[in-house]
FISELUM-611444 format. One record per residue (C-alpha): residue in one letter; residue number from 1; x, y, z. Coordinates in pm, 1 decimal, padded with zeros to 6 digits, always signed. Layout:
% residues N
+-----+-----+----------+----------+----------+
| res |   n |        u |        v |        w |
+-----+-----+----------+----------+----------+
|   A | NUM |        X |        Y |        Z |
...
+-----+-----+----------+----------+----------+
***
This chain:
% residues 408
+-----+-----+----------+----------+----------+
| res |   n |        u |        v |        w |
+-----+-----+----------+----------+----------+
|   X |   1 | -05550.6 | +02233.5 | +00879.2 |
|   X |   2 | -05704.3 | +02515.7 | +00652.3 |
|   X |   3 | -05461.9 | +02754.6 | +00784.9 |
|   X |   4 | -05162.0 | +02513.3 | +00687.7 |
|   X |   5 | -05304.2 | +02502.9 | +00339.1 |
|   X |   6 | -05344.7 | +02904.4 | +00279.9 |
|   X |   7 | -05005.4 | +02871.7 | +00388.2 |
|   X |   8 | -04829.9 | +02597.4 | +00136.9 |
|   X |   9 | -04980.7 | +02798.9 | -00139.5 |
|   X |  10 | -04843.8 | +03071.5 | -00029.8 |
|   X |  11 | -04521.2 | +02903.5 | +00008.0 |
|   X |  12 | -04535.1 | +02746.0 | -00351.6 |
|   X |  13 | -04463.4 | +03086.5 | -00504.0 |
|   X |  14 | -04173.0 | +03194.8 | -00279.7 |
|   X |  15 | -03948.4 | +03052.7 | -00563.2 |
|   X |  16 | -04168.3 | +03103.2 | -00867.4 |
|   X |  17 | -03884.6 | +02985.6 | -01120.3 |
|   X |  18 | -03844.2 | +02669.8 | -00931.7 |
|   X |  19 | -04227.0 | +02606.8 | -00875.2 |
|   X |  20 | -04320.7 | +02721.1 | -01254.0 |
|   X |  21 | -04075.7 | +02460.4 | -01351.1 |
|   X |  22 | -04236.1 | +02203.6 | -01121.3 |
|   X |  23 | -04581.9 | +02265.6 | -01230.3 |
|   X |  24 | -04483.1 | +02255.8 | -01596.4 |
|   X |  25 | -04331.4 | +01919.2 | -01531.9 |
|   X |  26 | -04696.9 | +01774.5 | -01405.4 |
|   X |  27 | -04814.5 | +01967.1 | -01648.0 |
|   X |  28 | -04622.1 | +01816.1 | -01930.2 |
|   X |  29 | -04681.6 | +01440.0 | -01783.4 |
|   X |  30 | -05051.9 | +01471.0 | -01800.6 |
|   X |  31 | -05095.1 | +01669.3 | -02082.2 |
|   X |  32 | -04900.8 | +01352.5 | -02316.2 |
|   X |  33 | -05076.2 | +01092.1 | -02055.3 |
|   X |  34 | -05449.4 | +01257.1 | -02152.6 |
|   X |  35 | -05358.4 | +01199.2 | -02469.8 |
|   X |  36 | -05153.8 | +00898.6 | -02524.3 |
|   X |  37 | -05472.8 | +00729.9 | -02303.6 |
|   X |  38 | -05709.3 | +00870.7 | -02565.1 |
|   X |  39 | -05509.8 | +00686.4 | -02832.7 |
|   X |  40 | -05403.8 | +00345.6 | -02692.9 |
|   X |  41 | -05834.6 | +00361.6 | -02579.0 |
|   X |  42 | -05905.3 | +00449.7 | -02932.7 |
|   X |  43 | -05693.8 | +00157.9 | -03125.1 |
|   X |  44 | -05853.4 | -00057.7 | -02826.4 |
|   X |  45 | -06180.2 | +00046.5 | -02949.6 |
|   X |  46 | -06090.4 | -00021.6 | -03285.5 |
|   X |  47 | -05964.3 | -00359.9 | -03251.4 |
|   X |  48 | -06250.7 | -00535.7 | -03074.3 |
|   X |  49 | -06508.9 | -00377.4 | -03318.1 |
|   X |  50 | -06342.9 | -00484.2 | -03648.8 |
|   X |  51 | -06280.2 | -00849.8 | -03479.3 |
|   X |  52 | -06600.2 | -00846.2 | -03309.9 |
|   X |  53 | -06711.9 | -00701.1 | -03656.6 |
|   X |  54 | -06527.1 | -00983.2 | -03912.9 |
|   X |  55 | -06606.2 | -01279.3 | -03634.5 |
|   X |  56 | -06852.8 | -01190.4 | -03449.5 |
|   X |  57 | -06895.1 | -01198.3 | -03080.2 |
|   X |  58 | -06944.1 | -01541.6 | -03073.5 |
|   X |  59 | -06806.3 | -01784.8 | -03363.8 |
|   X |  60 | -06908.3 | -02187.9 | -03432.2 |
|   X |  61 | -06626.3 | -02361.4 | -03648.4 |
|   X |  62 | -06494.9 | -02715.7 | -03752.2 |
|   X |  63 | -06220.1 | -02795.8 | -03550.2 |
|   X |  64 | -06025.2 | -02863.1 | -03845.9 |
|   X |  65 | -06105.6 | -02606.7 | -04079.8 |
|   X |  66 | -06021.4 | -02350.8 | -03790.7 |
|   X |  67 | -05684.9 | -02517.2 | -03768.1 |
|   X |  68 | -05620.2 | -02483.2 | -04165.1 |
|   X |  69 | -05846.4 | -02175.8 | -04221.5 |
|   X |  70 | -05596.8 | -02013.4 | -04461.1 |
|   X |  71 | -05670.8 | -02314.2 | -04706.1 |
|   X |  72 | -06047.9 | -02279.1 | -04736.4 |
|   X |  73 | -06073.2 | -02659.9 | -04676.3 |
|   X |  74 | -06449.4 | -02673.0 | -04740.3 |
|   X |  75 | -06529.3 | -03002.5 | -04622.6 |
|   X |  76 | -06459.9 | -02903.7 | -04281.8 |
|   X |  77 | -06793.8 | -02765.4 | -04283.9 |
|   X |  78 | -07091.3 | -02716.0 | -04013.6 |
|   X |  79 | -07364.7 | -02945.9 | -04103.8 |
|   X |  80 | -07724.8 | -02849.2 | -04082.5 |
|   X |  81 | -07694.2 | -02506.0 | -04046.4 |
|   X |  82 | -08072.5 | -02406.5 | -04024.2 |
|   X |  83 | -08121.9 | -02632.2 | -03758.3 |
|   X |  84 | -07833.9 | -02495.5 | -03479.4 |
|   X |  85 | -07922.0 | -02191.3 | -03609.5 |
|   X |  86 | -08305.6 | -02226.1 | -03511.2 |
|   X |  87 | -08182.8 | -02400.4 | -03192.4 |
|   X |  88 | -07904.3 | -02151.2 | -03086.0 |
|   X |  89 | -08257.8 | -01844.6 | -03160.8 |
|   X |  90 | -08498.1 | -02060.8 | -02951.1 |
|   X |  91 | -08285.8 | -02220.4 | -02632.0 |
|   X |  92 | -07999.4 | -01890.9 | -02588.9 |
|   X |  93 | -08105.0 | -01560.8 | -02423.5 |
|   X |  94 | -07896.8 | -01268.5 | -02541.6 |
|   X |  95 | -07853.6 | -01317.5 | -02871.8 |
|   X |  96 | -07950.2 | -01035.0 | -03158.2 |
|   X |  97 | -07872.5 | -01249.1 | -03509.0 |
|   X |  98 | -07680.2 | -01568.0 | -03639.2 |
|   X |  99 | -07589.7 | -01540.2 | -03964.9 |
|   X | 100 | -07374.4 | -01865.1 | -04144.0 |
|   X | 101 | -07064.2 | -01747.1 | -04416.3 |
|   X | 102 | -06844.3 | -01950.0 | -04634.5 |
|   X | 103 | -06504.5 | -01831.1 | -04716.0 |
|   X | 104 | -06394.9 | -01880.3 | -05028.7 |
|   X | 105 | -06119.3 | -01830.0 | -05300.6 |
|   X | 106 | -06176.4 | -01785.1 | -05647.0 |
|   X | 107 | -06069.8 | -01695.7 | -06016.4 |
|   X | 108 | -06284.3 | -01392.0 | -06111.8 |
|   X | 109 | -06278.1 | -01323.8 | -06538.6 |
|   X | 110 | -06466.4 | -01071.9 | -06705.8 |
|   X | 111 | -06365.4 | -01091.7 | -07055.6 |
|   X | 112 | -05952.4 | -01101.3 | -07109.7 |
|   X | 113 | -05905.1 | -01021.8 | -06750.9 |
|   X | 114 | -05872.8 | -01240.9 | -06442.0 |
|   X | 115 | -05813.7 | -01159.8 | -06137.8 |
|   X | 116 | -05721.3 | -01410.4 | -05806.7 |
|   X | 117 | -05933.8 | -01291.4 | -05486.6 |
|   X | 118 | -06056.7 | -01393.4 | -05165.9 |
|   X | 119 | -06457.1 | -01376.4 | -05101.9 |
|   X | 120 | -06691.0 | -01445.6 | -04858.6 |
|   X | 121 | -07078.8 | -01642.3 | -04879.4 |
|   X | 122 | -07290.4 | -01420.3 | -04646.4 |
|   X | 123 | -07701.4 | -01415.5 | -04537.8 |
|   X | 124 | -07716.5 | -01052.4 | -04724.7 |
|   X | 125 | -08067.4 | -00949.0 | -04541.2 |
|   X | 126 | -07896.3 | -01075.1 | -04182.9 |
|   X | 127 | -07521.5 | -01012.3 | -04196.4 |
|   X | 128 | -07513.7 | -00683.3 | -04293.1 |
|   X | 129 | -07308.1 | -00572.5 | -03992.5 |
|   X | 130 | -07008.0 | -00751.6 | -04128.8 |
|   X | 131 | -06809.9 | -00415.3 | -04120.7 |
|   X | 132 | -07065.1 | -00251.9 | -04221.7 |
|   X | 133 | -07105.9 | -00367.2 | -04555.1 |
|   X | 134 | -07384.2 | -00177.9 | -04642.0 |
|   X | 135 | -07289.7 | +00179.2 | -04551.9 |
|   X | 136 | -06949.3 | +00132.8 | -04721.6 |
|   X | 137 | -07101.6 | +00071.2 | -05057.9 |
|   X | 138 | -07074.1 | +00390.0 | -05259.9 |
|   X | 139 | -07253.2 | +00246.1 | -05629.0 |
|   X | 140 | -07504.5 | -00012.5 | -05601.7 |
|   X | 141 | -07674.7 | -00229.3 | -05333.5 |
|   X | 142 | -07647.4 | -00518.1 | -05160.7 |
|   X | 143 | -07675.2 | -00859.5 | -05329.0 |
|   X | 144 | -08006.6 | -01007.9 | -05288.1 |
|   X | 145 | -07996.3 | -01344.7 | -05129.7 |
|   X | 146 | -08179.2 | -01527.2 | -05397.8 |
|   X | 147 | -08053.7 | -01413.3 | -05674.7 |
|   X | 148 | -07648.3 | -01434.9 | -05879.3 |
|   X | 149 | -07554.0 | -01118.1 | -05778.3 |
|   X | 150 | -07171.8 | -00993.8 | -05638.3 |
|   X | 151 | -07087.7 | -00677.2 | -05404.8 |
|   X | 152 | -06734.6 | -00637.4 | -05514.4 |
|   X | 153 | -06451.7 | -00427.7 | -05298.8 |
|   X | 154 | -06373.6 | -00114.4 | -05514.8 |
|   X | 155 | -05988.5 | -00216.5 | -05545.4 |
|   X | 156 | -06136.1 | -00540.6 | -05706.0 |
|   X | 157 | -06348.9 | -00350.9 | -05881.8 |
|   X | 158 | -06064.7 | -00176.5 | -06054.6 |
|   X | 159 | -05837.9 | -00421.1 | -06125.0 |
|   X | 160 | -06094.0 | -00606.5 | -06279.0 |
|   X | 161 | -06277.9 | -00306.7 | -06476.0 |
|   X | 162 | -06595.0 | -00344.1 | -06430.5 |
|   X | 163 | -06912.7 | -00117.3 | -06285.2 |
|   X | 164 | -07266.2 | -00236.9 | -06172.0 |
|   X | 165 | -07465.2 | -00417.6 | -06398.2 |
|   X | 166 | -07164.2 | -00618.5 | -06534.2 |
|   X | 167 | -07151.1 | -00993.1 | -06563.3 |
|   X | 168 | -06829.4 | -01169.1 | -06411.4 |
|   X | 169 | -06774.8 | -01572.7 | -06379.2 |
|   X | 170 | -06604.5 | -01681.5 | -06063.3 |
|   X | 171 | -06464.0 | -01993.8 | -06070.8 |
|   X | 172 | -06412.2 | -02194.4 | -05718.5 |
|   X | 173 | -06322.7 | -02511.6 | -05579.2 |
|   X | 174 | -06591.9 | -02708.4 | -05494.7 |
|   X | 175 | -06685.2 | -02912.6 | -05124.9 |
|   X | 176 | -06525.5 | -03205.9 | -05360.5 |
|   X | 177 | -06247.6 | -03049.2 | -05460.5 |
|   X | 178 | -06368.5 | -02967.4 | -05786.6 |
|   X | 179 | -06393.7 | -02684.6 | -05976.1 |
|   X | 180 | -06760.9 | -02489.7 | -05984.6 |
|   X | 181 | -06834.8 | -02207.4 | -06150.5 |
|   X | 182 | -07062.8 | -01881.0 | -06101.3 |
|   X | 183 | -07207.9 | -01642.1 | -06345.5 |
|   X | 184 | -07288.7 | -01329.2 | -06133.6 |
|   X | 185 | -07400.1 | -00955.2 | -06172.1 |
|   X | 186 | -07216.8 | -00690.5 | -06036.4 |
|   X | 187 | -07505.1 | -00532.3 | -05817.0 |
|   X | 188 | -07266.1 | -00316.1 | -05625.7 |
|   X | 189 | -06942.0 | -00174.4 | -05472.2 |
|   X | 190 | -06804.6 | -00109.9 | -05174.4 |
|   X | 191 | -06535.4 | +00070.1 | -05004.2 |
|   X | 192 | -06369.9 | -00001.7 | -04656.1 |
|   X | 193 | -06185.7 | +00168.2 | -04407.1 |
|   X | 194 | -06024.8 | -00124.7 | -04346.4 |
|   X | 195 | -05789.0 | -00196.6 | -04651.1 |
|   X | 196 | -05768.0 | -00587.7 | -04690.1 |
|   X | 197 | -06178.2 | -00553.4 | -04773.7 |
|   X | 198 | -06119.3 | -00339.0 | -05053.6 |
|   X | 199 | -05979.4 | -00638.7 | -05258.8 |
|   X | 200 | -06255.5 | -00893.1 | -05176.0 |
|   X | 201 | -06598.3 | -00952.9 | -05296.2 |
|   X | 202 | -06938.3 | -01093.0 | -05154.0 |
|   X | 203 | -07194.1 | -01371.7 | -05289.5 |
|   X | 204 | -07520.8 | -01463.7 | -05125.4 |
|   X | 205 | -07489.5 | -01795.8 | -04923.1 |
|   X | 206 | -07811.7 | -01958.7 | -05087.4 |
|   X | 207 | -07607.9 | -01913.2 | -05402.6 |
|   X | 208 | -07245.9 | -02038.3 | -05314.2 |
|   X | 209 | -07420.1 | -02311.6 | -05119.5 |
|   X | 210 | -07600.6 | -02416.1 | -05475.7 |
|   X | 211 | -07260.1 | -02333.3 | -05680.7 |
|   X | 212 | -07036.6 | -02559.2 | -05411.1 |
|   X | 213 | -07202.0 | -02824.0 | -05330.4 |
|   X | 214 | -07274.7 | -02683.2 | -04977.9 |
|   X | 215 | -07637.6 | -02812.1 | -04926.2 |
|   X | 216 | -07758.4 | -02652.0 | -04577.4 |
|   X | 217 | -07370.1 | -02594.6 | -04445.9 |
|   X | 218 | -07131.0 | -02312.9 | -04398.9 |
|   X | 219 | -06802.5 | -02258.6 | -04291.3 |
|   X | 220 | -06847.8 | -02078.7 | -03975.5 |
|   X | 221 | -07150.5 | -01973.8 | -03808.4 |
|   X | 222 | -07097.7 | -01576.3 | -03695.2 |
|   X | 223 | -07322.6 | -01500.3 | -03353.5 |
|   X | 224 | -07393.6 | -01159.2 | -03237.2 |
|   X | 225 | -07480.1 | -01051.7 | -02895.1 |
|   X | 226 | -07702.6 | -00764.0 | -02748.5 |
|   X | 227 | -07424.0 | -00711.8 | -02501.0 |
|   X | 228 | -07053.1 | -00835.5 | -02520.2 |
|   X | 229 | -07037.8 | -00842.9 | -02171.4 |
|   X | 230 | -07229.8 | -01132.7 | -02187.9 |
|   X | 231 | -06978.5 | -01328.0 | -02445.9 |
|   X | 232 | -06849.5 | -01621.8 | -02190.6 |
|   X | 233 | -07186.6 | -01668.6 | -02053.7 |
|   X | 234 | -07343.7 | -01731.5 | -02382.0 |
|   X | 235 | -07038.3 | -01889.6 | -02563.1 |
|   X | 236 | -07077.3 | -02178.2 | -02276.7 |
|   X | 237 | -07430.2 | -02213.5 | -02297.9 |
|   X | 238 | -07389.8 | -02198.6 | -02689.8 |
|   X | 239 | -07111.4 | -02509.6 | -02626.7 |
|   X | 240 | -07365.6 | -02728.5 | -02418.0 |
|   X | 241 | -07643.8 | -02689.4 | -02695.5 |
|   X | 242 | -07381.9 | -02778.2 | -02976.4 |
|   X | 243 | -07340.5 | -03227.5 | -02962.4 |
|   X | 244 | -07030.0 | -03267.3 | -03190.6 |
|   X | 245 | -06647.1 | -03279.5 | -03078.6 |
|   X | 246 | -06504.7 | -03155.7 | -03408.4 |
|   X | 247 | -06732.6 | -02830.6 | -03364.9 |
|   X | 248 | -06518.2 | -02548.4 | -03166.1 |
|   X | 249 | -06738.3 | -02261.8 | -03010.1 |
|   X | 250 | -06442.3 | -01937.1 | -02998.7 |
|   X | 251 | -06533.6 | -01607.5 | -02883.7 |
|   X | 252 | -06356.5 | -01262.2 | -02964.9 |
|   X | 253 | -06135.3 | -01287.4 | -02670.9 |
|   X | 254 | -06007.8 | -01567.6 | -02796.5 |
|   X | 255 | -05868.7 | -01469.4 | -03078.6 |
|   X | 256 | -05501.8 | -01482.4 | -03085.4 |
|   X | 257 | -05384.1 | -01151.6 | -03294.4 |
|   X | 258 | -05651.6 | -00989.2 | -03047.4 |
|   X | 259 | -05489.9 | -01103.7 | -02746.4 |
|   X | 260 | -05130.7 | -01036.5 | -02852.2 |
|   X | 261 | -05235.5 | -00663.0 | -02981.8 |
|   X | 262 | -05433.3 | -00619.2 | -02606.2 |
|   X | 263 | -05104.4 | -00724.6 | -02446.0 |
|   X | 264 | -04901.2 | -00448.0 | -02647.7 |
|   X | 265 | -05105.3 | -00171.7 | -02637.5 |
|   X | 266 | -05106.2 | -00240.6 | -02190.1 |
|   X | 267 | -04742.1 | -00249.3 | -02196.0 |
|   X | 268 | -04703.2 | -00002.3 | -02401.1 |
|   X | 269 | -04977.6 | +00213.0 | -02213.1 |
|   X | 270 | -04805.0 | +00118.9 | -01880.4 |
|   X | 271 | -04425.9 | +00236.0 | -01980.1 |
|   X | 272 | -04585.4 | +00547.4 | -02155.4 |
|   X | 273 | -04704.0 | +00622.1 | -01806.2 |
|   X | 274 | -04392.7 | +00446.9 | -01601.5 |
|   X | 275 | -04147.0 | +00717.0 | -01827.2 |
|   X | 276 | -04399.1 | +01011.1 | -01790.7 |
|   X | 277 | -04490.8 | +01017.1 | -01436.7 |
|   X | 278 | -04083.0 | +00954.4 | -01304.3 |
|   X | 279 | -04009.1 | +01287.4 | -01477.2 |
|   X | 280 | -04281.8 | +01420.0 | -01270.3 |
|   X | 281 | -04166.7 | +01289.6 | -00958.9 |
|   X | 282 | -03792.6 | +01407.3 | -00970.4 |
|   X | 283 | -03931.3 | +01720.2 | -01072.0 |
|   X | 284 | -04160.6 | +01752.2 | -00733.7 |
|   X | 285 | -03883.0 | +01578.6 | -00499.1 |
|   X | 286 | -03645.0 | +01821.8 | -00626.7 |
|   X | 287 | -03787.9 | +02106.2 | -00582.4 |
|   X | 288 | -03945.5 | +01981.2 | -00229.9 |
|   X | 289 | -03619.7 | +01865.4 | -00102.9 |
|   X | 290 | -03465.1 | +02182.4 | -00245.3 |
|   X | 291 | -03698.8 | +02363.4 | -00020.3 |
|   X | 292 | -03649.9 | +02156.6 | +00297.6 |
|   X | 293 | -03281.2 | +02237.8 | +00263.0 |
|   X | 294 | -03368.0 | +02616.1 | +00214.7 |
|   X | 295 | -03633.2 | +02676.4 | +00509.9 |
|   X | 296 | -03468.2 | +02446.8 | +00779.1 |
|   X | 297 | -03460.6 | +02771.1 | +00967.5 |
|   X | 298 | -03819.9 | +02803.9 | +00922.6 |
|   X | 299 | -03934.0 | +02405.5 | +01018.7 |
|   X | 300 | -03766.1 | +02466.6 | +01354.0 |
|   X | 301 | -03904.3 | +02816.4 | +01418.0 |
|   X | 302 | -04252.9 | +02634.5 | +01328.8 |
|   X | 303 | -04166.3 | +02343.3 | +01534.8 |
|   X | 304 | -04047.1 | +02536.4 | +01864.9 |
|   X | 305 | -04386.2 | +02732.2 | +01811.1 |
|   X | 306 | -04557.4 | +02418.9 | +01897.8 |
|   X | 307 | -04637.1 | +02245.4 | +01533.9 |
|   X | 308 | -04680.7 | +01890.9 | +01528.3 |
|   X | 309 | -04456.6 | +01617.9 | +01350.5 |
|   X | 310 | -04776.3 | +01529.3 | +01136.5 |
|   X | 311 | -04854.3 | +01894.8 | +01050.0 |
|   X | 312 | -04517.0 | +01954.2 | +00925.4 |
|   X | 313 | -04532.4 | +01671.8 | +00721.4 |
|   X | 314 | -04916.7 | +01747.9 | +00593.6 |
|   X | 315 | -04772.8 | +02157.4 | +00518.6 |
|   X | 316 | -04503.3 | +01996.7 | +00304.6 |
|   X | 317 | -04760.8 | +01728.4 | +00128.4 |
|   X | 318 | -04989.2 | +02024.8 | +00063.2 |
|   X | 319 | -04734.7 | +02213.8 | -00112.2 |
|   X | 320 | -04654.5 | +01892.2 | -00318.6 |
|   X | 321 | -05032.9 | +01871.8 | -00398.3 |
|   X | 322 | -05103.4 | +02161.0 | -00496.2 |
|   X | 323 | -04818.1 | +02129.7 | -00749.5 |
|   X | 324 | -04999.7 | +01834.8 | -00863.8 |
|   X | 325 | -05352.7 | +02003.5 | -00894.4 |
|   X | 326 | -05250.8 | +02320.1 | -01088.1 |
|   X | 327 | -05012.1 | +02114.4 | -01279.6 |
|   X | 328 | -05263.7 | +01852.0 | -01368.6 |
|   X | 329 | -05544.2 | +02120.5 | -01436.4 |
|   X | 330 | -05344.3 | +02273.3 | -01696.2 |
|   X | 331 | -05259.8 | +01951.7 | -01874.0 |
|   X | 332 | -05559.0 | +01830.7 | -01856.2 |
|   X | 333 | -05679.3 | +02081.7 | -02032.9 |
|   X | 334 | -05384.9 | +02076.9 | -02337.2 |
|   X | 335 | -05414.8 | +01661.0 | -02280.8 |
|   X | 336 | -05787.7 | +01716.0 | -02409.7 |
|   X | 337 | -05792.4 | +01926.4 | -02632.1 |
|   X | 338 | -05597.5 | +01746.8 | -02846.5 |
|   X | 339 | -05743.1 | +01369.5 | -02801.6 |
|   X | 340 | -06139.9 | +01595.2 | -02866.1 |
|   X | 341 | -05899.1 | +01685.5 | -03198.9 |
|   X | 342 | -05816.5 | +01317.0 | -03265.3 |
|   X | 343 | -06157.3 | +01191.1 | -03163.3 |
|   X | 344 | -06355.0 | +01415.0 | -03441.7 |
|   X | 345 | -06093.1 | +01391.3 | -03714.4 |
|   X | 346 | -05948.5 | +01126.1 | -03642.0 |
|   X | 347 | -05566.3 | +01028.8 | -03726.6 |
|   X | 348 | -05449.5 | +00887.3 | -04060.6 |
|   X | 349 | -05252.9 | +00582.3 | -04009.2 |
|   X | 350 | -05131.9 | +00528.9 | -04363.5 |
|   X | 351 | -04960.6 | +00220.3 | -04475.0 |
|   X | 352 | -04911.1 | +00123.6 | -04089.5 |
|   X | 353 | -05329.9 | +00014.1 | -04073.2 |
|   X | 354 | -05176.0 | -00236.1 | -04397.7 |
|   X | 355 | -04833.6 | -00417.1 | -04199.7 |
|   X | 356 | -04962.8 | -00485.8 | -03821.9 |
|   X | 357 | -05124.1 | -00827.8 | -03939.1 |
|   X | 358 | -05497.3 | -00761.4 | -03781.4 |
|   X | 359 | -05801.4 | -00502.7 | -03914.4 |
|   X | 360 | -05699.6 | -00204.6 | -03844.7 |
|   X | 361 | -05885.5 | +00128.5 | -03994.0 |
|   X | 362 | -05692.9 | +00377.5 | -04233.4 |
|   X | 363 | -05832.1 | +00599.5 | -04000.8 |
|   X | 364 | -05740.0 | +00608.5 | -03593.0 |
|   X | 365 | -05966.8 | +00798.9 | -03402.0 |
|   X | 366 | -05920.6 | +00846.1 | -03031.7 |
|   X | 367 | -06145.2 | +00796.9 | -02727.5 |
|   X | 368 | -06215.2 | +01042.4 | -02552.7 |
|   X | 369 | -06471.2 | +01043.5 | -02201.9 |
|   X | 370 | -06479.7 | +01261.4 | -01916.0 |
|   X | 371 | -06423.6 | +00967.4 | -01682.4 |
|   X | 372 | -06088.9 | +00919.7 | -01821.6 |
|   X | 373 | -06001.0 | +01281.9 | -01793.6 |
|   X | 374 | -06086.8 | +01225.2 | -01418.4 |
|   X | 375 | -05874.0 | +00920.5 | -01406.9 |
|   X | 376 | -05590.4 | +01115.1 | -01525.0 |
|   X | 377 | -05616.4 | +01449.4 | -01290.9 |
|   X | 378 | -05615.8 | +01206.5 | -01017.3 |
|   X | 379 | -05326.4 | +01015.0 | -01139.0 |
|   X | 380 | -05142.6 | +01375.4 | -01179.0 |
|   X | 381 | -05242.6 | +01451.4 | -00798.0 |
|   X | 382 | -05127.8 | +01107.7 | -00667.0 |
|   X | 383 | -04821.4 | +01122.4 | -00829.8 |
|   X | 384 | -04768.9 | +01439.1 | -00680.8 |
|   X | 385 | -04837.2 | +01334.0 | -00303.5 |
|   X | 386 | -04586.0 | +01042.8 | -00349.6 |
|   X | 387 | -04340.0 | +01238.8 | -00470.0 |
|   X | 388 | -04390.9 | +01466.1 | -00144.2 |
|   X | 389 | -04332.4 | +01216.9 | +00111.3 |
|   X | 390 | -03937.1 | +01189.6 | +00143.3 |
|   X | 391 | -03911.1 | +01538.6 | +00185.0 |
|   X | 392 | -04214.4 | +01608.1 | +00378.4 |
|   X | 393 | -04107.1 | +01305.7 | +00649.7 |
|   X | 394 | -03728.1 | +01486.2 | +00626.4 |
|   X | 395 | -03886.7 | +01800.1 | +00708.0 |
|   X | 396 | -04041.9 | +01676.3 | +00987.8 |
|   X | 397 | -03756.6 | +01456.9 | +01159.1 |
|   X | 398 | -03522.4 | +01839.7 | +01158.8 |
|   X | 399 | -03440.4 | +01880.1 | +01509.3 |
|   X | 400 | -03587.9 | +02239.1 | +01598.2 |
|   X | 401 | -03245.9 | +02358.4 | +01823.1 |
|   X | 402 | -03031.2 | +02218.8 | +01551.7 |
|   X | 403 | -03306.1 | +02422.2 | +01295.7 |
|   X | 404 | -03293.3 | +02784.2 | +01452.9 |
|   X | 405 | -02909.7 | +02753.3 | +01466.2 |
|   X | 406 | -02918.5 | +02831.2 | +01103.1 |
|   X | 407 | -03109.1 | +03136.0 | +01131.8 |
|   X | 408 | -02879.1 | +03452.8 | +01024.3 |
+-----+-----+----------+----------+----------+
***
């Protein structure tokens, strides 16, 4: 078999131009696939990361609130938050942290300037992972859990023309649908990679609960896990603890927008692979079939010398496999360089990030890994073998006597 592989390697370069064009088709296919898979994987990781950052691995929310979330109906709340939190931390393994949040909208005012904005009441000492708030602060600091302080997104701060240390008034609807006001000191300004977060504000949960008459109540409970792989098991466990039919227990995998985007990415990835490798298959198929036609007398001679049909098939499959290996190696090299560049430097999505209907970072980073390279290389090799199957079978079925007649 080793002798046949050596013969196959020499045969590839008998027609150098055609072989190089075929290797080039595999090279381009593998390079494009390596690059695009890294981009698709980067999108997938970004969507998962930002979804978990926004709503946690698991969330508990009132059924009606979930249905009418855009109107921020505070009366549909999770009561006895402290008790529920204690139950989860005490009885559920694998939970990293539990945090309560209130989503609210309001009128923010300072002197003669007014702005309508949405905001979050959070537990500043616990809920810092939400879009990495603490890491995105460009001025000042996080609000203190017991102080009348507010953290602003940088665009909101610019529209209000405020800086750290200034005081603003926030007027918002309470749980009784009346208006409540809060005088808050700007303690910090943050700039996020997710564009919409630059237009929101953050206040301490205790301050919001007091001002909105939501004593020990929250809009939703956010649960972060040590390992995302345990999400469905822990979700089921928490459902068993929550004895209230009005409450929903949802994982990030239940998010409709996330599910739609993951489906889109899978379809786009499949279509890209299909198109690229169809081109490679036709290139190899054409080369191998032409080779069979040109080498008919040689195949007849090999058969008459005792080379079996299976060995002839092996010879031609070896040729297509070697083409696949050479093309894949060079394709991986080019694709990996491009993937590594965008994994470190990123790709600026510009306005696309704000128009996809999800929390996308303005800069997308590709995902680059050895496992990904290995998979793409094997895919290039396997596709090359598949493309050579029909020509190999055709060559093995040539009758020696008929093939020998074409000599001369």
